[in-house]
KEBAGU-569385 format. One line per field, with one value per residue: residue number from 1; x, y negated, z of N, C-alpha, C, O in turn. Coordinates in nm, 3 decimals. Layout:
# KEBAGU-569385
num NUM ... .
n_c1 X ... .
n_c2 Y ... .
n_c3 Z ... .
ca_c1 X ... .
ca_c2 Y ... .
ca_c3 Z ... .
c_c1 X ... .
c_c2 Y ... .
c_c3 Z ... .
o_c1 X ... .
o_c2 Y ... .
o_c3 Z ... .
# end
This chain:
# KEBAGU-569385
num 1 2 3 4 5 6 7 8 9 10 11 12 13 14 15 16 17 18 19 20 21 22 23 24 25 26 27 28 29 30 31 32 33 34 35 36 37 38 39 40 41 42 43 44 45 46 47 48 49 50 51 52 53 54 55 56 57 58 59 60 61 62 63 64 65 66 67 68 69 70 71 72 73 74 75 76 77 78 79 80 81 82 83 84 85 86 87 88 89 90 91 92 93 94 95 96 97 98 99 100 101 102 103 104 105 106 107 108 109 110 111 112 113 114 115 116 117 118 119 120 121 122 123 124 125 126 127 128 129 130 131 132 133 134 135 136 137 138 139 140 141 142 143 144 145 146 147 148 149 150 151 152 153 154 155 156 157 158 159 160 161 162 163 164 165 166 167 168 169 170 171 172 173 174 175 176 177 178 179 180 181 182 183 184 185 186 187 .
n_c1 9.086 9.158 9.388 9.547 9.729 9.929 9.885 10.060 10.177 10.163 10.479 10.508 10.221 10.034 10.095 9.882 9.610 9.458 9.156 8.901 8.717 8.885 8.911 9.033 9.197 9.203 9.526 9.634 9.647 9.900 9.985 10.131 10.026 10.003 9.890 9.849 9.801 9.724 9.674 9.401 9.339 9.321 9.597 9.491 9.446 9.308 9.185 9.211 9.045 9.026 8.858 8.706 8.661 8.825 8.907 9.140 9.416 9.736 9.976 10.129 10.244 10.472 10.845 11.077 11.329 11.297 11.110 10.884 10.839 10.986 10.843 10.575 10.659 10.790 10.580 10.405 10.516 10.588 10.295 10.149 10.375 10.433 10.709 10.756 10.784 10.837 10.621 10.500 10.323 10.038 9.838 9.740 9.533 9.243 9.070 8.831 8.710 8.339 8.232 8.442 8.566 8.848 9.086 9.253 9.495 9.623 9.902 9.899 10.093 10.146 10.184 10.474 10.424 10.685 10.752 10.596 10.648 10.528 10.379 10.530 10.559 10.338 10.239 10.072 9.724 9.628 9.393 9.377 9.506 9.428 9.325 9.154 8.913 8.751 8.492 8.463 8.531 8.367 8.101 8.215 8.193 8.089 8.243 8.478 8.780 8.835 8.652 8.858 8.965 8.828 8.798 9.097 9.136 8.963 9.041 9.316 9.231 9.094 9.372 9.435 9.712 9.967 10.240 10.541 10.741 10.592 10.565 10.763 10.905 10.797 10.899 11.047 10.819 10.595 10.682 10.581 10.308 10.056 10.086 10.097 9.826 9.686 9.750 9.569 9.330 9.020 8.790 .
n_c2 -7.660 -7.582 -7.542 -7.636 -7.701 -7.913 -7.821 -7.741 -7.950 -8.166 -8.312 -8.564 -8.674 -8.804 -8.688 -8.467 -8.529 -8.595 -8.636 -8.817 -8.595 -8.403 -8.288 -8.224 -8.459 -8.477 -8.460 -8.780 -8.826 -8.900 -9.112 -9.204 -9.371 -9.473 -9.789 -9.834 -9.984 -10.031 -10.206 -10.277 -10.100 -9.807 -9.567 -9.278 -8.922 -8.569 -8.396 -8.085 -8.004 -7.919 -7.721 -7.845 -8.066 -8.383 -8.699 -8.915 -9.184 -9.133 -9.005 -8.898 -8.704 -8.800 -8.738 -8.616 -8.838 -8.988 -9.322 -9.505 -9.671 -9.484 -9.227 -9.316 -9.320 -9.091 -8.909 -8.982 -8.953 -8.650 -8.616 -8.672 -8.751 -8.948 -9.234 -9.471 -9.831 -9.976 -10.230 -10.436 -10.452 -10.339 -10.279 -10.147 -9.866 -9.733 -9.452 -9.274 -8.931 -8.885 -8.648 -8.497 -8.642 -8.708 -8.856 -9.097 -9.236 -9.443 -9.554 -9.786 -9.898 -10.108 -10.051 -10.067 -9.912 -9.731 -9.567 -9.239 -8.924 -8.698 -8.384 -8.299 -8.045 -8.068 -8.094 -7.811 -7.812 -8.000 -8.139 -8.254 -8.569 -8.904 -9.255 -9.459 -9.756 -9.975 -9.963 -9.743 -9.571 -9.618 -9.526 -9.273 -9.270 -9.055 -8.818 -8.940 -8.911 -9.038 -9.313 -9.504 -9.524 -9.665 -9.893 -10.017 -10.049 -10.248 -10.454 -10.498 -10.631 -10.834 -10.981 -10.946 -10.863 -10.764 -10.871 -10.816 -10.743 -10.652 -10.356 -10.333 -10.327 -10.139 -9.884 -9.553 -9.444 -9.242 -9.201 -9.417 -9.382 -9.498 -9.865 -9.835 -9.752 -9.975 -10.175 -10.129 -10.136 -10.109 -9.844 .
n_c3 11.683 12.002 12.186 12.317 12.180 11.946 11.643 11.366 11.119 10.845 10.780 10.711 10.897 11.140 11.428 11.607 11.800 12.170 12.231 12.470 12.522 12.572 12.282 12.028 11.752 11.447 11.224 11.078 10.767 10.553 10.273 9.922 9.635 9.263 9.101 8.761 8.513 8.139 7.905 7.970 8.097 8.320 8.451 8.520 8.712 8.700 8.876 9.089 9.375 9.715 9.555 9.419 9.075 9.064 9.022 9.027 9.172 9.033 9.267 9.576 9.881 10.119 10.030 10.283 10.358 10.159 10.025 9.999 9.783 9.594 9.676 9.527 9.231 9.209 9.239 9.025 8.811 8.823 8.835 8.583 8.374 8.346 8.354 8.584 8.698 9.029 9.093 9.283 9.625 9.660 9.819 10.186 10.283 10.481 10.468 10.571 10.618 10.534 10.713 10.778 10.959 10.954 10.870 10.610 10.488 10.270 10.073 9.828 9.482 9.280 8.951 8.669 8.372 8.218 8.048 7.873 7.882 7.660 7.673 7.899 8.202 8.406 8.776 8.977 8.945 8.820 8.593 8.369 8.245 8.214 8.040 8.227 8.224 8.446 8.420 8.341 8.563 8.744 8.638 8.653 8.963 9.112 9.121 9.185 9.406 9.648 9.787 9.769 9.533 9.356 9.474 9.480 9.229 9.212 9.404 9.243 9.015 9.147 9.200 9.458 9.660 9.873 10.064 9.997 10.189 10.341 10.471 10.560 10.886 10.967 10.851 10.939 10.748 10.815 11.123 11.198 11.176 11.358 11.343 11.063 11.039 11.188 11.007 10.854 10.524 10.602 10.416 .
ca_c1 9.205 9.150 9.444 9.597 9.917 9.931 9.895 10.150 10.153 10.300 10.587 10.439 10.112 10.092 10.045 9.749 9.603 9.325 9.039 8.894 8.604 8.934 8.914 9.134 9.170 9.275 9.618 9.637 9.654 9.965 10.007 10.143 10.000 10.033 9.821 9.893 9.725 9.759 9.558 9.256 9.277 9.428 9.574 9.404 9.474 9.192 9.293 9.117 9.097 8.877 8.739 8.642 8.760 8.820 8.961 9.262 9.538 9.870 9.992 10.069 10.302 10.665 10.942 11.176 11.448 11.233 11.085 10.708 10.811 11.069 10.775 10.494 10.693 10.874 10.437 10.336 10.595 10.503 10.079 10.121 10.427 10.503 10.790 10.722 10.850 10.698 10.656 10.460 10.248 9.871 9.741 9.731 9.442 9.224 8.893 8.776 8.581 8.187 8.217 8.483 8.653 8.993 9.159 9.327 9.573 9.676 9.993 9.891 10.158 10.087 10.332 10.465 10.442 10.811 10.716 10.509 10.666 10.455 10.460 10.611 10.491 10.310 10.180 9.967 9.622 9.608 9.350 9.382 9.547 9.331 9.372 9.042 8.856 8.664 8.344 8.503 8.555 8.207 8.058 8.235 8.191 8.052 8.387 8.633 8.833 8.770 8.633 8.980 9.035 8.796 8.894 9.194 9.077 8.883 9.170 9.412 9.112 9.042 9.462 9.511 9.822 10.051 10.329 10.678 10.801 10.480 10.594 10.916 10.876 10.718 10.964 10.998 10.644 10.632 10.722 10.523 10.159 9.943 10.152 10.079 9.728 9.649 9.755 9.505 9.212 8.931 8.714 .
ca_c2 -7.591 -7.604 -7.442 -7.767 -7.736 -7.902 -7.720 -7.733 -8.045 -8.171 -8.412 -8.728 -8.666 -8.817 -8.602 -8.425 -8.652 -8.544 -8.759 -8.812 -8.504 -8.289 -8.236 -8.292 -8.546 -8.407 -8.579 -8.888 -8.789 -9.001 -9.087 -9.339 -9.373 -9.618 -9.821 -9.850 -10.107 -10.089 -10.276 -10.309 -9.838 -9.745 -9.429 -9.137 -8.780 -8.531 -8.255 -7.947 -8.055 -7.812 -7.636 -7.976 -8.171 -8.483 -8.824 -9.021 -9.295 -9.028 -8.988 -8.787 -8.718 -8.831 -8.601 -8.647 -8.920 -9.104 -9.456 -9.475 -9.636 -9.322 -9.136 -9.340 -9.315 -8.961 -8.819 -9.066 -8.835 -8.485 -8.586 -8.777 -8.752 -9.068 -9.269 -9.621 -9.908 -10.032 -10.377 -10.498 -10.362 -10.400 -10.261 -10.006 -9.866 -9.677 -9.398 -9.167 -8.867 -8.897 -8.519 -8.397 -8.778 -8.675 -9.023 -9.069 -9.346 -9.488 -9.684 -9.825 -9.996 -10.182 -10.026 -10.130 -9.802 -9.747 -9.422 -9.169 -8.788 -8.612 -8.215 -8.297 -8.008 -8.107 -8.066 -7.743 -7.888 -8.148 -8.074 -8.353 -8.741 -9.023 -9.375 -9.530 -9.846 -9.995 -9.915 -9.515 -9.516 -9.653 -9.366 -9.154 -9.254 -8.930 -8.773 -8.942 -8.862 -9.119 -9.446 -9.565 -9.521 -9.791 -10.004 -10.038 -10.130 -10.387 -10.550 -10.518 -10.687 -10.919 -11.045 -10.913 -10.805 -10.742 -10.927 -10.692 -10.650 -10.586 -10.240 -10.342 -10.273 -10.009 -9.792 -9.449 -9.470 -9.097 -9.187 -9.517 -9.403 -9.592 -9.881 -9.894 -9.752 -10.102 -10.287 -10.072 -10.259 -10.005 -9.827 .
ca_c3 11.754 12.143 12.250 12.377 12.149 11.854 11.492 11.234 10.992 10.726 10.841 10.715 10.917 11.274 11.558 11.677 11.957 12.211 12.310 12.614 12.568 12.537 12.177 11.936 11.640 11.230 11.183 10.962 10.627 10.475 10.110 9.816 9.514 9.220 8.992 8.660 8.425 8.015 7.821 8.074 8.140 8.454 8.434 8.630 8.671 8.716 9.003 9.178 9.534 9.816 9.463 9.321 8.942 9.142 8.948 9.124 9.075 9.137 9.396 9.717 9.999 10.107 10.135 10.328 10.361 10.025 10.085 9.961 9.653 9.558 9.699 9.442 9.162 9.152 9.183 8.925 8.742 8.835 8.749 8.466 8.318 8.358 8.416 8.591 8.764 9.091 9.068 9.373 9.712 9.658 10.005 10.297 10.272 10.510 10.443 10.676 10.538 10.649 10.772 10.907 11.024 10.876 10.802 10.490 10.494 10.133 10.037 9.699 9.437 9.137 8.843 8.505 8.256 8.092 7.896 7.892 7.872 7.615 7.704 8.038 8.255 8.539 8.884 8.977 9.001 8.740 8.504 8.283 8.237 8.128 8.074 8.221 8.205 8.573 8.387 8.329 8.692 8.812 8.576 8.777 9.105 9.227 9.062 9.270 9.517 9.804 9.726 9.746 9.411 9.268 9.622 9.473 9.104 9.258 9.410 9.177 8.956 9.226 9.231 9.555 9.690 10.031 10.056 9.947 10.287 10.457 10.548 10.664 10.968 10.992 10.765 10.835 10.813 10.891 11.224 11.247 11.160 11.455 11.297 10.998 11.069 11.254 10.915 10.732 10.523 10.623 10.299 .
c_c1 9.210 9.265 9.590 9.768 9.872 9.971 10.038 10.097 10.184 10.376 10.543 10.295 10.134 10.011 9.900 9.703 9.468 9.298 8.978 8.739 8.755 8.972 8.999 9.102 9.257 9.422 9.576 9.698 9.790 10.029 10.055 10.076 10.047 9.943 9.879 9.761 9.745 9.638 9.378 9.226 9.368 9.441 9.566 9.463 9.308 9.291 9.181 9.163 8.951 8.801 8.652 8.700 8.710 8.908 9.053 9.358 9.613 9.906 10.000 10.172 10.435 10.744 11.051 11.352 11.402 11.178 10.929 10.721 10.889 10.971 10.660 10.566 10.737 10.694 10.381 10.397 10.528 10.362 10.062 10.224 10.498 10.645 10.700 10.792 10.809 10.730 10.562 10.344 10.103 9.809 9.807 9.562 9.372 9.080 8.939 8.655 8.446 8.199 8.302 8.587 8.747 9.032 9.271 9.403 9.665 9.779 9.996 10.000 10.092 10.254 10.308 10.494 10.605 10.796 10.652 10.589 10.577 10.507 10.486 10.560 10.466 10.193 10.054 9.870 9.582 9.537 9.367 9.447 9.500 9.386 9.175 9.019 8.761 8.555 8.354 8.450 8.426 8.144 8.112 8.276 8.148 8.176 8.473 8.695 8.789 8.739 8.709 9.011 8.954 8.738 8.978 9.201 9.032 9.023 9.250 9.323 9.113 9.205 9.477 9.615 9.907 10.161 10.489 10.718 10.719 10.470 10.683 11.015 10.880 10.792 11.067 10.868 10.562 10.612 10.619 10.400 10.063 10.008 10.086 9.883 9.651 9.645 9.664 9.388 9.107 8.800 8.592 .
c_c2 -7.693 -7.529 -7.531 -7.782 -7.791 -7.777 -7.795 -7.817 -8.084 -8.309 -8.574 -8.745 -8.703 -8.711 -8.609 -8.525 -8.555 -8.699 -8.675 -8.640 -8.377 -8.231 -8.293 -8.328 -8.499 -8.541 -8.665 -8.828 -8.935 -9.018 -9.184 -9.310 -9.493 -9.623 -9.884 -9.899 -10.098 -10.126 -10.286 -10.136 -9.862 -9.584 -9.315 -8.983 -8.708 -8.391 -8.188 -8.008 -7.961 -7.791 -7.725 -7.955 -8.297 -8.563 -8.916 -9.091 -9.138 -9.082 -8.915 -8.796 -8.736 -8.763 -8.702 -8.699 -9.023 -9.254 -9.456 -9.530 -9.524 -9.294 -9.180 -9.318 -9.159 -8.854 -8.842 -8.953 -8.701 -8.509 -8.609 -8.760 -8.839 -9.125 -9.401 -9.672 -9.966 -10.163 -10.468 -10.381 -10.438 -10.363 -10.157 -9.966 -9.685 -9.549 -9.277 -9.086 -8.866 -8.752 -8.497 -8.491 -8.801 -8.775 -8.993 -9.198 -9.319 -9.582 -9.755 -9.955 -10.004 -10.146 -10.020 -9.961 -9.837 -9.671 -9.275 -9.013 -8.651 -8.451 -8.199 -8.185 -8.061 -8.063 -7.940 -7.813 -7.941 -8.066 -8.161 -8.488 -8.807 -9.134 -9.443 -9.647 -9.889 -9.970 -9.764 -9.493 -9.558 -9.546 -9.310 -9.140 -9.131 -8.827 -8.848 -8.920 -8.906 -9.228 -9.547 -9.610 -9.655 -9.894 -10.097 -10.098 -10.259 -10.489 -10.573 -10.623 -10.835 -11.058 -11.021 -10.818 -10.802 -10.818 -10.813 -10.700 -10.696 -10.519 -10.224 -10.308 -10.203 -9.874 -9.732 -9.468 -9.371 -9.097 -9.322 -9.531 -9.520 -9.755 -9.975 -9.896 -9.887 -10.205 -10.255 -10.167 -10.115 -9.986 -9.818 .
c_c3 11.898 12.229 12.318 12.339 11.988 11.717 11.409 11.160 10.952 10.842 10.820 10.755 11.089 11.333 11.550 11.853 12.075 12.265 12.449 12.605 12.561 12.409 12.037 11.783 11.522 11.249 11.055 10.839 10.538 10.355 10.028 9.719 9.403 9.090 8.913 8.513 8.276 7.970 7.841 8.103 8.265 8.442 8.599 8.616 8.717 8.771 9.033 9.327 9.636 9.621 9.377 9.231 9.043 9.031 9.077 9.093 9.109 9.163 9.512 9.805 10.016 10.112 10.200 10.280 10.186 10.105 10.050 9.800 9.572 9.542 9.549 9.250 9.104 9.149 9.055 8.803 8.758 8.806 8.644 8.364 8.237 8.400 8.512 8.685 8.888 9.062 9.226 9.486 9.668 9.775 10.026 10.259 10.369 10.486 10.518 10.613 10.664 10.761 10.842 10.984 11.023 10.825 10.685 10.460 10.369 10.104 9.864 9.636 9.306 9.054 8.725 8.458 8.260 7.995 7.964 7.803 7.835 7.623 7.811 8.098 8.406 8.616 8.866 8.985 8.926 8.643 8.398 8.338 8.167 8.172 8.056 8.241 8.369 8.502 8.368 8.462 8.749 8.767 8.645 8.903 9.197 9.204 9.117 9.357 9.630 9.744 9.719 9.599 9.291 9.338 9.535 9.316 9.122 9.299 9.334 9.076 8.966 9.236 9.389 9.567 9.832 9.955 10.055 10.101 10.404 10.545 10.620 10.770 11.028 10.908 10.955 10.895 10.835 11.046 11.308 11.250 11.216 11.379 11.146 10.933 11.060 11.105 10.807 10.640 10.481 10.458 10.322 .
o_c1 9.243 9.236 9.700 9.867 9.795 10.053 10.082 9.983 10.302 10.332 10.548 10.226 10.222 9.902 9.823 9.755 9.405 9.355 8.989 8.685 8.722 9.051 9.003 9.025 9.380 9.417 9.507 9.814 9.753 10.125 10.011 10.058 10.114 9.920 9.954 9.670 9.815 9.525 9.281 9.120 9.469 9.352 9.612 9.518 9.212 9.392 9.067 9.272 8.830 8.702 8.564 8.785 8.597 8.976 9.017 9.405 9.567 9.908 9.898 10.209 10.514 10.740 11.089 11.444 11.473 11.204 10.866 10.657 10.829 10.933 10.652 10.484 10.723 10.682 10.324 10.327 10.424 10.304 9.958 10.178 10.571 10.703 10.579 10.861 10.710 10.837 10.598 10.299 10.076 9.721 9.886 9.487 9.415 8.972 9.043 8.547 8.438 8.173 8.282 8.676 8.782 9.005 9.349 9.338 9.746 9.746 10.101 10.010 10.012 10.369 10.204 10.583 10.648 10.821 10.665 10.584 10.553 10.617 10.472 10.449 10.549 10.088 9.965 9.902 9.460 9.578 9.374 9.444 9.516 9.456 9.102 9.120 8.688 8.487 8.262 8.353 8.395 8.124 8.040 8.350 8.167 8.194 8.585 8.607 8.719 8.798 8.674 9.069 9.000 8.653 8.953 9.275 9.061 9.082 9.281 9.388 9.123 9.187 9.551 9.618 9.859 10.176 10.506 10.722 10.748 10.417 10.703 11.135 10.946 10.733 11.120 10.821 10.450 10.540 10.591 10.346 10.008 9.902 10.051 9.825 9.575 9.560 9.661 9.358 9.109 8.741 8.512 .
o_c2 -7.810 -7.464 -7.488 -7.828 -7.725 -7.685 -7.909 -7.795 -8.082 -8.370 -8.670 -8.815 -8.652 -8.662 -8.697 -8.560 -8.458 -8.800 -8.564 -8.607 -8.259 -8.137 -8.401 -8.269 -8.491 -8.661 -8.630 -8.786 -9.037 -8.946 -9.291 -9.188 -9.590 -9.535 -9.977 -9.841 -10.198 -10.082 -10.296 -10.075 -9.931 -9.500 -9.297 -8.941 -8.776 -8.327 -8.227 -8.044 -7.952 -7.853 -7.697 -7.865 -8.311 -8.496 -8.963 -9.072 -9.051 -9.201 -8.865 -8.912 -8.691 -8.695 -8.817 -8.647 -9.104 -9.284 -9.367 -9.479 -9.481 -9.304 -9.093 -9.301 -9.119 -8.753 -8.758 -8.887 -8.663 -8.417 -8.571 -8.753 -8.836 -9.058 -9.411 -9.602 -10.035 -10.205 -10.585 -10.272 -10.557 -10.434 -10.090 -10.049 -9.571 -9.607 -9.211 -9.129 -8.856 -8.764 -8.476 -8.445 -8.906 -8.785 -8.898 -9.272 -9.228 -9.701 -9.766 -10.066 -9.931 -10.184 -9.991 -9.897 -9.946 -9.693 -9.227 -9.001 -8.551 -8.404 -8.084 -8.187 -8.086 -8.016 -7.948 -7.916 -7.952 -7.956 -8.088 -8.516 -8.789 -9.151 -9.464 -9.693 -9.794 -9.928 -9.684 -9.422 -9.472 -9.457 -9.279 -9.056 -9.115 -8.749 -8.807 -8.888 -8.841 -9.252 -9.658 -9.713 -9.711 -9.971 -10.216 -10.194 -10.359 -10.573 -10.692 -10.728 -10.924 -11.177 -11.105 -10.712 -10.892 -10.829 -10.737 -10.579 -10.749 -10.540 -10.144 -10.279 -10.184 -9.766 -9.801 -9.492 -9.400 -9.013 -9.328 -9.632 -9.608 -9.775 -10.091 -9.969 -9.919 -10.293 -10.313 -10.274 -10.045 -10.081 -9.803 .
o_c3 11.912 12.329 12.353 12.395 11.919 11.709 11.424 11.120 10.985 10.940 10.897 10.680 11.158 11.301 11.511 11.959 12.035 12.306 12.502 12.710 12.544 12.406 11.978 11.708 11.527 11.277 10.959 10.841 10.480 10.327 10.071 9.712 9.439 9.007 8.943 8.454 8.256 7.994 7.767 8.123 8.282 8.430 8.712 8.514 8.756 8.739 9.007 9.372 9.620 9.584 9.296 9.230 9.088 8.953 9.185 8.981 9.183 9.130 9.558 9.818 9.933 10.215 10.176 10.215 10.126 10.221 10.108 9.707 9.473 9.426 9.462 9.159 8.989 9.080 8.985 8.726 8.704 8.748 8.590 8.250 8.138 8.485 8.496 8.759 8.860 9.017 9.244 9.451 9.652 9.822 9.960 10.207 10.348 10.496 10.522 10.571 10.786 10.881 10.961 11.055 11.078 10.705 10.673 10.386 10.353 10.109 9.800 9.689 9.247 9.075 8.665 8.513 8.296 7.876 8.076 7.681 7.904 7.595 7.854 8.045 8.493 8.573 8.781 9.045 8.941 8.605 8.299 8.457 8.046 8.272 7.959 8.295 8.397 8.595 8.379 8.486 8.831 8.850 8.741 8.955 9.318 9.298 9.087 9.436 9.708 9.639 9.680 9.563 9.192 9.294 9.514 9.293 9.057 9.231 9.337 9.071 8.882 9.263 9.441 9.505 9.901 9.833 10.150 10.122 10.511 10.654 10.712 10.767 11.130 10.909 11.042 11.006 10.876 11.099 11.427 11.296 11.150 11.320 11.124 10.852 10.968 11.090 10.699 10.692 10.379 10.406 10.229 .
# end
């Protein structure tokens, strides 16, 4: 877009910015997700994205007035039919799409499974809910939505975590994307 006006974007994305060449940088896509492990397997969804079926942890965008933890719980329920409790912050990850240069900022929480609601109506676009081992995810590496999926599992297995109060000074996140970006791990 070159009209000099920002395009409409989700309320949880950073605004459009102009670079030195008067080009526009796509807004940063801010999402949350939950990593749920049970008996060495991780809860994932198969979903449609840009015409492809991809594998990822449950997650999505924050809604107005929602905390990141609340959003991760809500998205997990909507995408998998599983109720979860957030245990801790795994990390903040930045992935840049190699072709479009779009930035994807993902805040990942470790969550405990409370219960599975079999027969729940799932979000449109969800094609399957699975429990995959790390080896399963590695075998499906080409189907992963982004490299962040496997990186989160590896960080979890390595015992890496962020301090619980890490995000506190950056709330509301939707209005502080540059601060969150500055503290993200590049994948």
